N, CA, C and O atoms as CSV, one atom per row, in Angstrom:
chain,resi,resn,atom,element,x,y,z
A,1,MET,N,N,90.452,52.480,10.422
A,1,MET,CA,C,91.649,51.813,10.922
A,1,MET,C,C,91.866,50.554,10.091
A,1,MET,O,O,90.919,49.865,9.712
A,2,ALA,N,N,93.125,50.278,9.821
A,2,ALA,CA,C,93.493,49.108,9.027
A,2,ALA,C,C,93.236,47.831,9.815
A,2,ALA,O,O,93.361,47.804,11.039
A,3,GLU,N,N,92.878,46.786,9.101
A,3,GLU,CA,C,92.690,45.510,9.780
A,3,GLU,C,C,94.032,44.789,9.884
A,3,GLU,O,O,95.015,45.166,9.246
A,4,TYR,N,N,94.042,43.758,10.696
A,4,TYR,CA,C,95.294,43.080,11.026
A,4,TYR,C,C,96.042,42.583,9.787
A,4,TYR,O,O,97.264,42.714,9.714
A,5,ARG,N,N,95.326,42.016,8.815
A,5,ARG,CA,C,96.000,41.481,7.619
A,5,ARG,C,C,96.779,42.571,6.885
A,5,ARG,O,O,97.884,42.327,6.401
A,6,GLN,N,N,96.207,43.770,6.803
A,6,GLN,CA,C,96.901,44.888,6.154
A,6,GLN,C,C,98.145,45.291,6.935
A,6,GLN,O,O,99.205,45.538,6.360
A,7,ILE,N,N,97.999,45.352,8.235
A,7,ILE,CA,C,99.126,45.739,9.092
A,7,ILE,C,C,100.239,44.699,9.002
A,7,ILE,O,O,101.413,45.052,8.891
A,8,ASP,N,N,99.876,43.429,9.049
A,8,ASP,CA,C,100.864,42.358,8.974
A,8,ASP,C,C,101.572,42.353,7.622
A,8,ASP,O,O,102.787,42.167,7.556
A,9,LYS,N,N,100.820,42.555,6.554
A,9,LYS,CA,C,101.415,42.613,5.213
A,9,LYS,C,C,102.382,43.803,5.113
A,9,LYS,O,O,103.477,43.675,4.565
A,10,ALA,N,N,101.970,44.947,5.640
A,10,ALA,CA,C,102.810,46.149,5.616
A,10,ALA,C,C,104.096,45.920,6.400
A,10,ALA,O,O,105.176,46.322,5.967
A,11,ARG,N,N,103.975,45.278,7.544
A,11,ARG,CA,C,105.142,44.969,8.382
A,11,ARG,C,C,106.135,44.095,7.626
A,11,ARG,O,O,107.344,44.318,7.692
A,12,LYS,N,N,105.626,43.111,6.917
A,12,LYS,CA,C,106.487,42.206,6.163
A,12,LYS,C,C,107.130,42.905,4.971
A,12,LYS,O,O,108.287,42.635,4.649
A,13,ILE,N,N,106.397,43.797,4.314
A,13,ILE,CA,C,106.964,44.540,3.190
A,13,ILE,C,C,108.153,45.375,3.658
A,13,ILE,O,O,109.162,45.473,2.960
A,14,LEU,N,N,108.030,45.977,4.845
A,14,LEU,CA,C,109.131,46.779,5.386
A,14,LEU,C,C,110.163,45.937,6.128
A,14,LEU,O,O,111.121,46.465,6.693
A,15,ARG,N,N,109.955,44.614,6.120
A,15,ARG,CA,C,110.894,43.661,6.731
A,15,ARG,C,C,111.098,43.929,8.222
A,15,ARG,O,O,112.224,43.948,8.719
A,16,LEU,N,N,109.980,44.135,8.921
A,16,LEU,CA,C,110.012,44.385,10.353
A,16,LEU,C,C,109.578,43.141,11.101
A,16,LEU,O,O,108.865,42.296,10.559
A,17,GLY,N,N,110.007,43.033,12.336
A,17,GLY,CA,C,109.594,41.925,13.185
A,17,GLY,C,C,108.180,42.145,13.703
A,17,GLY,O,O,107.476,43.045,13.246
A,18,ALA,N,N,107.775,41.331,14.642
A,18,ALA,CA,C,106.421,41.408,15.194
A,18,ALA,C,C,106.194,42.677,16.007
A,18,ALA,O,O,105.050,43.087,16.204
A,19,SER,N,N,107.256,43.295,16.473
A,19,SER,CA,C,107.120,44.569,17.184
A,19,SER,C,C,108.175,45.531,16.651
A,19,SER,O,O,109.289,45.132,16.313
A,20,ALA,N,N,107.803,46.794,16.583
A,20,ALA,CA,C,108.730,47.815,16.095
A,20,ALA,C,C,108.306,49.175,16.642
A,20,ALA,O,O,107.123,49.428,16.869
A,21,THR,N,N,109.273,50.025,16.844
A,21,THR,CA,C,109.002,51.390,17.271
A,21,THR,C,C,108.815,52.259,16.031
A,21,THR,O,O,109.151,51.850,14.920
A,22,ILE,N,N,108.285,53.446,16.228
A,22,ILE,CA,C,108.125,54.361,15.096
A,22,ILE,C,C,109.477,54.684,14.466
A,22,ILE,O,O,109.574,54.695,13.238
A,23,PRO,N,N,110.533,54.948,15.254
A,23,PRO,CA,C,111.845,55.170,14.618
A,23,PRO,C,C,112.333,53.963,13.796
A,23,PRO,O,O,112.964,54.141,12.754
A,24,GLU,N,N,112.044,52.746,14.258
A,24,GLU,CA,C,112.431,51.552,13.491
A,24,GLU,C,C,111.647,51.455,12.188
A,24,GLU,O,O,112.189,51.054,11.158
A,25,ILE,N,N,110.368,51.824,12.239
A,25,ILE,CA,C,109.554,51.814,11.025
A,25,ILE,C,C,110.112,52.831,10.033
A,25,ILE,O,O,110.268,52.533,8.849
A,26,LYS,N,N,110.407,54.024,10.523
A,26,LYS,CA,C,110.947,55.075,9.651
A,26,LYS,C,C,112.293,54.676,9.053
A,26,LYS,O,O,112.557,54.940,7.880
A,27,LYS,N,N,113.137,54.047,9.851
A,27,LYS,CA,C,114.450,53.619,9.372
A,27,LYS,C,C,114.316,52.561,8.270
A,27,LYS,O,O,115.000,52.627,7.249
A,28,ALA,N,N,113.433,51.595,8.490
A,28,ALA,CA,C,113.205,50.550,7.482
A,28,ALA,C,C,112.643,51.154,6.202
A,28,ALA,O,O,113.039,50.775,5.099
A,29,PHE,N,N,111.714,52.100,6.359
A,29,PHE,CA,C,111.132,52.766,5.200
A,29,PHE,C,C,112.208,53.507,4.408
A,29,PHE,O,O,112.281,53.378,3.186
A,30,ARG,N,N,113.035,54.276,5.097
A,30,ARG,CA,C,114.096,55.031,4.410
A,30,ARG,C,C,115.047,54.114,3.666
A,30,ARG,O,O,115.392,54.359,2.510
A,31,LYS,N,N,115.464,53.059,4.339
A,31,LYS,CA,C,116.418,52.121,3.736
A,31,LYS,C,C,115.850,51.496,2.454
A,31,LYS,O,O,116.521,51.461,1.422
A,32,LEU,N,N,114.613,51.008,2.532
A,32,LEU,CA,C,114.018,50.353,1.369
A,32,LEU,C,C,113.630,51.343,0.280
A,32,LEU,O,O,113.742,51.035,-0.906
A,33,SER,N,N,113.175,52.529,0.671
A,33,SER,CA,C,112.792,53.502,-0.356
A,33,SER,C,C,114.013,54.003,-1.115
A,33,SER,O,O,113.914,54.312,-2.302
A,34,LEU,N,N,115.152,54.088,-0.459
A,34,LEU,CA,C,116.388,54.446,-1.167
A,34,LEU,C,C,116.818,53.329,-2.111
A,34,LEU,O,O,117.267,53.584,-3.228
A,35,LYS,N,N,116.678,52.107,-1.654
A,35,LYS,CA,C,117.080,50.965,-2.469
A,35,LYS,C,C,116.212,50.824,-3.717
A,35,LYS,O,O,116.723,50.522,-4.796
A,36,TYR,N,N,114.901,51.039,-3.579
A,36,TYR,CA,C,113.978,50.803,-4.685
A,36,TYR,C,C,113.456,52.077,-5.350
A,36,TYR,O,O,112.506,52.020,-6.131
A,37,HIS,N,N,114.057,53.205,-5.052
A,37,HIS,CA,C,113.595,54.451,-5.671
A,37,HIS,C,C,113.777,54.352,-7.184
A,37,HIS,O,O,114.863,54.005,-7.648
A,38,PRO,N,N,112.737,54.650,-7.959
A,38,PRO,CA,C,112.807,54.506,-9.428
A,38,PRO,C,C,113.948,55.287,-10.073
A,38,PRO,O,O,114.491,54.852,-11.088
A,39,ASP,N,N,114.319,56.423,-9.505
A,39,ASP,CA,C,115.416,57.211,-10.076
A,39,ASP,C,C,116.775,56.552,-9.873
A,39,ASP,O,O,117.731,56.885,-10.573
A,40,LYS,N,N,116.874,55.632,-8.936
A,40,LYS,CA,C,118.149,54.961,-8.654
A,40,LYS,C,C,118.262,53.598,-9.325
A,40,LYS,O,O,119.329,52.985,-9.302
A,41,CYS,N,N,117.175,53.116,-9.922
A,41,CYS,CA,C,117.183,51.810,-10.570
A,41,CYS,C,C,117.659,51.916,-12.011
A,41,CYS,O,O,117.543,52.960,-12.653
A,42,LYS,N,N,118.188,50.824,-12.487
A,42,LYS,CA,C,118.596,50.751,-13.884
A,42,LYS,C,C,117.351,50.713,-14.762
A,42,LYS,O,O,116.267,50.356,-14.300
A,43,ASP,N,N,117.510,51.079,-16.014
A,43,ASP,CA,C,116.368,51.161,-16.933
A,43,ASP,C,C,115.575,49.865,-17.020
A,43,ASP,O,O,114.345,49.891,-17.049
A,44,LYS,N,N,116.271,48.733,-17.061
A,44,LYS,CA,C,115.558,47.454,-17.198
A,44,LYS,C,C,114.748,47.101,-15.949
A,44,LYS,O,O,113.771,46.359,-16.044
A,45,ASP,N,N,115.134,47.614,-14.789
A,45,ASP,CA,C,114.444,47.325,-13.529
A,45,ASP,C,C,113.470,48.429,-13.112
A,45,ASP,O,O,112.844,48.332,-12.056
A,46,LYS,N,N,113.341,49.458,-13.917
A,46,LYS,CA,C,112.569,50.635,-13.521
A,46,LYS,C,C,111.114,50.318,-13.162
A,46,LYS,O,O,110.612,50.808,-12.151
A,47,THR,N,N,110.437,49.512,-13.968
A,47,THR,CA,C,109.031,49.207,-13.664
A,47,THR,C,C,108.901,48.365,-12.396
A,47,THR,O,O,107.975,48.566,-11.610
A,48,ARG,N,N,109.821,47.428,-12.194
A,48,ARG,CA,C,109.807,46.611,-10.970
A,48,ARG,C,C,110.055,47.501,-9.756
A,48,ARG,O,O,109.405,47.347,-8.722
A,49,CYS,N,N,111.000,48.433,-9.886
A,49,CYS,CA,C,111.310,49.338,-8.779
A,49,CYS,C,C,110.139,50.265,-8.477
A,49,CYS,O,O,109.844,50.531,-7.312
A,50,GLU,N,N,109.472,50.754,-9.512
A,50,GLU,CA,C,108.313,51.626,-9.297
A,50,GLU,C,C,107.221,50.892,-8.519
A,50,GLU,O,O,106.620,51.448,-7.600
A,51,LYS,N,N,106.974,49.641,-8.899
A,51,LYS,CA,C,105.958,48.834,-8.217
A,51,LYS,C,C,106.345,48.609,-6.751
A,51,LYS,O,O,105.525,48.784,-5.849
A,52,LYS,N,N,107.598,48.221,-6.527
A,52,LYS,CA,C,108.089,47.966,-5.170
A,52,LYS,C,C,108.068,49.252,-4.335
A,52,LYS,O,O,107.714,49.228,-3.156
A,53,PHE,N,N,108.450,50.369,-4.956
A,53,PHE,CA,C,108.470,51.660,-4.263
A,53,PHE,C,C,107.058,52.050,-3.810
A,53,PHE,O,O,106.880,52.568,-2.707
A,54,LYS,N,N,106.064,51.803,-4.657
A,54,LYS,CA,C,104.674,52.095,-4.291
A,54,LYS,C,C,104.220,51.210,-3.132
A,54,LYS,O,O,103.509,51.670,-2.238
A,55,GLN,N,N,104.632,49.933,-3.147
A,55,GLN,CA,C,104.293,49.024,-2.041
A,55,GLN,C,C,104.919,49.511,-0.738
A,55,GLN,O,O,104.277,49.491,0.312
A,56,ILE,N,N,106.167,49.944,-0.811
A,56,ILE,CA,C,106.885,50.423,0.376
A,56,ILE,C,C,106.202,51.669,0.937
A,56,ILE,O,O,106.009,51.779,2.148
A,57,ASN,N,N,105.839,52.600,0.068
A,57,ASN,CA,C,105.142,53.812,0.518
A,57,ASN,C,C,103.806,53.481,1.163
A,57,ASN,O,O,103.461,54.025,2.211
A,58,SER,N,N,103.066,52.595,0.537
A,58,SER,CA,C,101.762,52.202,1.063
A,58,SER,C,C,101.914,51.513,2.423
A,58,SER,O,O,101.160,51.801,3.353
A,59,ALA,N,N,102.875,50.618,2.536
A,59,ALA,CA,C,103.118,49.911,3.801
A,59,ALA,C,C,103.478,50.893,4.901
A,59,ALA,O,O,102.990,50.773,6.025
A,60,ASN,N,N,104.319,51.855,4.592
A,60,ASN,CA,C,104.707,52.858,5.580
A,60,ASN,C,C,103.490,53.653,6.042
A,60,ASN,O,O,103.322,53.891,7.238
A,61,GLU,N,N,102.648,54.061,5.111
A,61,GLU,CA,C,101.445,54.812,5.462
A,61,GLU,C,C,100.530,54.008,6.388
A,61,GLU,O,O,100.003,54.540,7.365
A,62,VAL,N,N,100.347,52.729,6.075
A,62,VAL,CA,C,99.484,51.871,6.896
A,62,VAL,C,C,100.027,51.784,8.321
A,62,VAL,O,O,99.274,51.945,9.282
A,63,LEU,N,N,101.321,51.531,8.462
A,63,LEU,CA,C,101.902,51.352,9.798
A,63,LEU,C,C,101.940,52.650,10.586
A,63,LEU,O,O,101.624,52.662,11.776
A,64,ILE,N,N,102.322,53.745,9.937
A,64,ILE,CA,C,102.379,55.021,10.651
A,64,ILE,C,C,100.977,55.458,11.062
A,64,ILE,O,O,100.783,55.936,12.180
A,65,ARG,N,N,100.009,55.302,10.181
A,65,ARG,CA,C,98.623,55.654,10.515
A,65,ARG,C,C,98.133,54.811,11.691
A,65,ARG,O,O,97.471,55.321,12.595
A,66,TYR,N,N,98.461,53.518,11.674
A,66,TYR,CA,C,98.074,52.638,12.777
A,66,TYR,C,C,98.701,53.110,14.093
A,66,TYR,O,O,98.026,53.178,15.121
A,67,CYS,N,N,99.974,53.428,14.051
A,67,CYS,CA,C,100.671,53.865,15.272
A,67,CYS,C,C,100.118,55.191,15.790
A,67,CYS,O,O,99.950,55.368,16.997
A,68,LEU,N,N,99.840,56.114,14.886
A,68,LEU,CA,C,99.345,57.421,15.314
A,68,LEU,C,C,97.925,57.353,15.863
A,68,LEU,O,O,97.540,58.181,16.688
A,69,ASN,N,N,97.146,56.379,15.414
A,69,ASN,CA,C,95.763,56.247,15.884
A,69,ASN,C,C,95.611,55.230,17.004
A,69,ASN,O,O,94.497,54.981,17.465
A,70,TYR,N,N,96.713,54.640,17.447
A,70,TYR,CA,C,96.666,53.636,18.499
A,70,TYR,C,C,96.256,54.290,19.813
A,70,TYR,O,O,96.759,55.358,20.163
A,71,LYS,N,N,95.351,53.656,20.535
A,71,LYS,CA,C,94.912,54.188,21.820
A,71,LYS,C,C,95.742,53.551,22.934
A,71,LYS,O,O,95.766,52.332,23.101
A,72,PHE,N,N,96.407,54.397,23.673
A,72,PHE,CA,C,97.241,53.941,24.774
A,72,PHE,C,C,96.454,53.959,26.066
A,72,PHE,O,O,95.583,54.803,26.276
A,73,LEU,N,N,96.774,53.022,26.917
A,73,LEU,CA,C,96.166,52.986,28.245
A,73,LEU,C,C,97.150,53.583,29.235
A,73,LEU,O,O,98.311,53.179,29.295
A,74,PHE,N,N,96.680,54.533,29.997
A,74,PHE,CA,C,97.525,55.159,30.997
A,74,PHE,C,C,97.044,54.772,32.391
A,74,PHE,O,O,96.730,55.619,33.227
A,75,THR,N,N,96.998,53.464,32.606
A,75,THR,CA,C,96.561,52.963,33.903
A,75,THR,C,C,97.757,52.372,34.630
A,75,THR,O,O,98.778,52.059,34.017
A,76,GLU,N,N,97.625,52.227,35.902
A,76,GLU,CA,C,98.699,51.656,36.717
A,76,GLU,C,C,98.962,50.202,36.312
A,76,GLU,O,O,100.112,49.763,36.272
A,77,GLU,N,N,97.892,49.458,36.013
A,77,GLU,CA,C,98.050,48.056,35.618
A,77,GLU,C,C,98.851,47.946,34.316
A,77,GLU,O,O,99.718,47.082,34.185
A,78,GLU,N,N,98.555,48.817,33.367
A,78,GLU,CA,C,99.267,48.808,32.087
A,78,GLU,C,C,100.739,49.149,32.292
A,78,GLU,O,O,101.616,48.546,31.674
A,79,ASP,N,N,101.002,50.117,33.163
A,79,ASP,CA,C,102.379,50.507,33.450
A,79,ASP,C,C,103.147,49.357,34.098
A,79,ASP,O,O,104.292,49.096,33.730
A,80,LEU,N,N,102.535,48.674,35.048
A,80,LEU,CA,C,103.179,47.539,35.709
A,80,LEU,C,C,103.460,46.410,34.720
A,80,LEU,O,O,104.533,45.807,34.743
A,81,GLN,N,N,102.493,46.132,33.856
A,81,GLN,CA,C,102.681,45.078,32.862
A,81,GLN,C,C,103.826,45.424,31.918
A,81,GLN,O,O,104.652,44.572,31.592
A,82,HIS,N,N,103.869,46.671,31.485
A,82,HIS,CA,C,104.934,47.107,30.583
A,82,HIS,C,C,106.304,46.974,31.259
A,82,HIS,O,O,107.261,46.504,30.644
A,83,ARG,N,N,106.388,47.388,32.511
A,83,ARG,CA,C,107.661,47.286,33.246
A,83,ARG,C,C,108.097,45.826,33.405
A,83,ARG,O,O,109.277,45.504,33.260
A,84,GLU,N,N,107.141,44.953,33.701
A,84,GLU,CA,C,107.459,43.529,33.842
A,84,GLU,C,C,107.959,42.951,32.524
A,84,GLU,O,O,108.902,42.161,32.510
A,85,GLU,N,N,107.334,43.338,31.423
A,85,GLU,CA,C,107.768,42.857,30.110
A,85,GLU,C,C,109.180,43.347,29.794
A,85,GLU,O,O,110.000,42.582,29.287
A,86,GLU,N,N,109.466,44.599,30.086
A,86,GLU,CA,C,110.801,45.156,29.859
A,86,GLU,C,C,111.846,44.441,30.713
A,86,GLU,O,O,112.930,44.119,30.227
A,87,GLN,N,N,111.524,44.191,31.982
A,87,GLN,CA,C,112.456,43.493,32.867
A,87,GLN,C,C,112.709,42.076,32.378
A,87,GLN,O,O,113.846,41.604,32.409
A,88,THR,N,N,111.666,41.394,31.927
A,88,THR,CA,C,111.805,40.031,31.408
A,88,THR,C,C,112.679,40.029,30.159
A,88,THR,O,O,113.562,39.183,30.019
A,89,ARG,N,N,112.436,40.974,29.251
A,89,ARG,CA,C,113.235,41.069,28.031
A,89,ARG,C,C,114.708,41.307,28.353
A,89,ARG,O,O,115.588,40.692,27.751
A,90,GLU,N,N,114.970,42.196,29.299
A,90,GLU,CA,C,116.347,42.507,29.696
A,90,GLU,C,C,117.012,41.284,30.340
A,90,GLU,O,O,118.177,40.995,30.067
A,91,TYR,N,N,116.279,40.578,31.183
A,91,TYR,CA,C,116.797,39.369,31.808
A,91,TYR,C,C,117.143,38.324,30.751
A,91,TYR,O,O,118.211,37.714,30.806
A,92,MET,N,N,116.242,38.117,29.786
A,92,MET,CA,C,116.468,37.122,28.737
A,92,MET,C,C,117.683,37.491,27.884
A,92,MET,O,O,118.458,36.620,27.491
A,93,LYS,N,N,117.846,38.789,27.599
A,93,LYS,CA,C,119.011,39.239,26.837
A,93,LYS,C,C,120.297,38.869,27.566
A,93,LYS,O,O,121.240,38.348,26.970
A,94,ARG,N,N,120.314,39.146,28.852
A,94,ARG,CA,C,121.520,38.855,29.638
A,94,ARG,C,C,121.759,37.354,29.774
A,94,ARG,O,O,122.896,36.889,29.688
A,95,PHE,N,N,120.684,36.603,29.985
A,95,PHE,CA,C,120.810,35.160,30.174
A,95,PHE,C,C,121.314,34.469,28.916
A,95,PHE,O,O,122.190,33.607,28.986
A,96,TYR,N,N,120.762,34.847,27.761
A,96,TYR,CA,C,121.099,34.173,26.516
A,96,TYR,C,C,122.225,34.850,25.733
A,96,TYR,O,O,122.554,34.416,24.629
A,97,ALA,N,N,122.808,35.889,26.281
A,97,ALA,CA,C,123.861,36.620,25.576
A,97,ALA,C,C,125.006,35.684,25.210
A,97,ALA,O,O,125.543,34.969,26.056
A,98,GLY,N,N,125.362,35.707,23.945
A,98,GLY,CA,C,126.493,34.934,23.473
A,98,GLY,C,C,126.179,33.515,23.053
A,98,GLY,O,O,127.052,32.836,22.511
A,99,TRP,N,N,124.968,33.040,23.280
A,99,TRP,CA,C,124.626,31.660,22.927
A,99,TRP,C,C,124.660,31.436,21.430
A,99,TRP,O,O,125.049,30.362,20.971
A,100,TRP,N,N,124.254,32.443,20.661
A,100,TRP,CA,C,124.171,32.279,19.213
A,100,TRP,C,C,125.141,33.205,18.486
A,100,TRP,O,O,124.919,33.560,17.329
A,101,GLY,N,N,126.203,33.591,19.160
A,101,GLY,CA,C,127.233,34.385,18.527
A,101,GLY,C,C,127.042,35.883,18.638
A,101,GLY,O,O,127.937,36.633,18.246
A,102,GLU,N,N,125.907,36.357,19.159
A,102,GLU,CA,C,125.760,37.792,19.288
A,102,GLU,C,C,126.453,38.282,20.544
A,102,GLU,O,O,126.689,37.524,21.484
A,103,LYS,N,N,126.770,39.554,20.538
A,103,LYS,CA,C,127.443,40.140,21.689
A,103,LYS,C,C,126.459,40.283,22.834
A,103,LYS,O,O,125.303,40.653,22.634
A,104,GLY,N,N,126.916,39.995,23.997
A,104,GLY,CA,C,126.046,40.024,25.165
A,104,GLY,C,C,126.073,41.348,25.889
A,104,GLY,O,O,126.895,42.222,25.613
A,105,VAL,N,N,125.159,41.471,26.814
A,105,VAL,CA,C,125.083,42.642,27.672
A,105,VAL,C,C,125.867,42.312,28.922
A,105,VAL,O,O,125.572,41.327,29.599
A,106,LYS,N,N,126.852,43.115,29.233
A,106,LYS,CA,C,127.648,42.857,30.433
A,106,LYS,C,C,127.046,43.565,31.623
A,106,LYS,O,O,126.653,44.729,31.545
A,107,SER,N,N,126.981,42.851,32.715
A,107,SER,CA,C,126.417,43.430,33.940
A,107,SER,C,C,127.490,44.142,34.709
A,107,SER,O,O,127.220,44.698,35.774
C-alpha cells in the first residue's frame, strides 16, 4: 500500500482536493491525460508532455490502487458518522450558498 506522501503527491498531480470519489479521480485523469498526451502535443513540447503524461498515469495508478484496497467499516457507528458528516456538509452548502458568488441550493 502506498504511503501518505505518495497519495498526497498523486492527488496534487491530478489536481484533486483533499477528498475525491473514484469517478472524480477518473474524470481528472481523463482530462489531464488528453491534455498532455504526447500525440497531441507539438513537437517542441513532446518531451515535456511525455514526462507529464507518465506522472499522470502513475498518479492515477497510485490513487486507484489505494481506493480499491481501502478497507471499509460496515458498522453502525461508521454509518451514523457518515450520515452526520453528509448532513453537516449539506447544511453548510445551504447556509453559505451565494456568499462567494456560487449558485446556492434552494430548499
